[in-house]
Phi, psi and omega in degrees: 000130174297146175254161179056048182276345185085151187301317187292309183302321178294318182293315175307315177292325179288323178293317177302319181287323173298316177301324174302316178296316184293323177291329172295315174300317179295324183298326177296332180273350180067040174225162179268165175303316182302312178299327177289330174297315177299318178300320183295317177301310178296321177296324181274342182225064183307132179092003178296151177261164180299321177297319179294327177295315178302317177290319182301314190262000183053054181240167174286144179302322179299325178289321181296317183293330175298310181295317178301315178299316177301317184287323171304309179302323184278358181072031185257335180225167170218161178256133177234145182292135170264325176202196185296333184247338188247144174242142180255158186253142181216146177282140170268180183306309183298326171302316178290321174295327178291318177298315182295321177300316175297316187293337178278350185300301188295311180301319176296318176299321180293324179299320182296326182259013187302322188282353178299319180236150173284167182305318178294317178300316178297317174306313185294311181304310181298319181298324176294314178302314180296320176300312177302315177306315183293316179300317182289321176302317179292314180298325179273007180063034180255163174292145179276000000 
């Protein structure tokens, strides 16, 4: 392992490893990271339309249609009529289970690494991360 990489490079390397773990978790569910994002949007907004997802994420409607169709084919979501012209998207039982499985990922990961830091070290570490996150949000002109 290289030394003196700096905080940003270390955070990037840690993020890469967490993403590797997350991608492996998603492969167990046979979904992609993008599909998990769509599941999350539908979970948090039951009845949302494909048009509203496209608007929300600033995406082409055809791209949203592709991912929605994939999730339907995998039996994770379904379309239900909202009125004569529009259909809302809803998670079905397997979609809800997938979201719950994903939601348990980070807490389970944190449990595995609980012994690395003492409680005091963890508080300090988290405060540094929060400070860095706030600075990056500010630098990028984004909301805190």
